[in-house]
C-alpha positions, 0 to 999 in steps of 0.5 A: 446810838449805835449805827445798827439801831438807826440803820433803817433811817436810810430806808425812809425815802422821799427825795422831793421832801426836805429832811431834818432831825430833831433830838431832845434827850431820848427823843430822836425824830427824823422828819421829812416835809415840804420845807424845813420846819425844825423850829416848829418841830422842836417846839412841839417835841418840847411841849409834849415831852414836858406834858408827859414828864409833868404827868409822870412826876404825878403818876410814876406808875404810868411810866413803870407799868407793863399793863394798862393803868387808870389815869389821873384827871390831870393826864394830858391828851397825849397820855390819854391817847397812849393809855387808851391804845395800851388798854386795847392791847393790854400793855403798859402805856409807855409801849405807845410813847414813840408812836404817840410823840411822832403823831402829835408832832406830825399833827402840829406840823400838818398846817405847814406842809401837805406831805409829812413823815415823822419817824421816831425810833422805827415808828412813823406817822405819814401823810403822803401824796404819792406811793412811798417805800419804807424799808424793813430793818429786822436785825440779823434776819435774812429779810433785813435790808431786803424788803420794804412796804410800799405805802399808797397815799390815803385821804388821812394820815396813818402810821407804820410802827415797828417793834423788835425783841432783838434790835434796839432798847425797847423792852419786849417779852418776845424775840421777834426780829420785827413786828410791823403794824399799820394803823390810822393811829400811831399810838395803837400801831406802836402798842399793838406792835409791842403786844404782838411781838410779846407773843413771838419767841420762836418761829412757831409762834408767828401763826398764833401771833397773827391770830392774836393780831387779827382780833385787834380792832383798828389794825390795817396790816401786820408783818412779823419776822422771826429768823428766816420766816415771816407772816403777814395779814391785812393790807400789806404790799411787800416789795424788794428794797 
């Protein structure tokens, strides 16, 4: 991928943790943990990718649809979680795939590390024991590389997922430079970021998109950036990067 698309990886900072990457086809994870868990992480990636590939072969519409789908009984847990999140915000299940993979891999690694950060294409699963900053990359917006979200530790893991209509390969019906969503569920955060981003084509769409986001249960915070304007709601602490 081009450097610009992965520039935000410089903003996932945790100097006391070991950083490593796991790359398998389209899946490209950055993982920070208390030790190098590459082998376990790679095994988890292969497992969940295989489960999804096998299910998509049985049900190609799961991959193609831009709206919620009905699952076959053979669907594995990761597909079910993706579909459940997508149904809640009325998008296709693949809108949740990056967040779901980050979370499912992170869950598998939790037994081996007290702190864990798994980033997958701008979607992050975290269990942290001290405040962490995650920079916001928003393409050509003047806010890009200038602000960060300061995240406080929680008793349970949570997720920060980002969608963009102007950066990267992810499909969006909108033109937001960045929509960032915080939730206890990575699948929901990922799907919701897509759904909210679909609402934003102009700066004037930020306020209506926030009203739309406010109706989605399970979201802790939302940040929308379009050009030189931003809007936010919920539990967000925005700080300089």
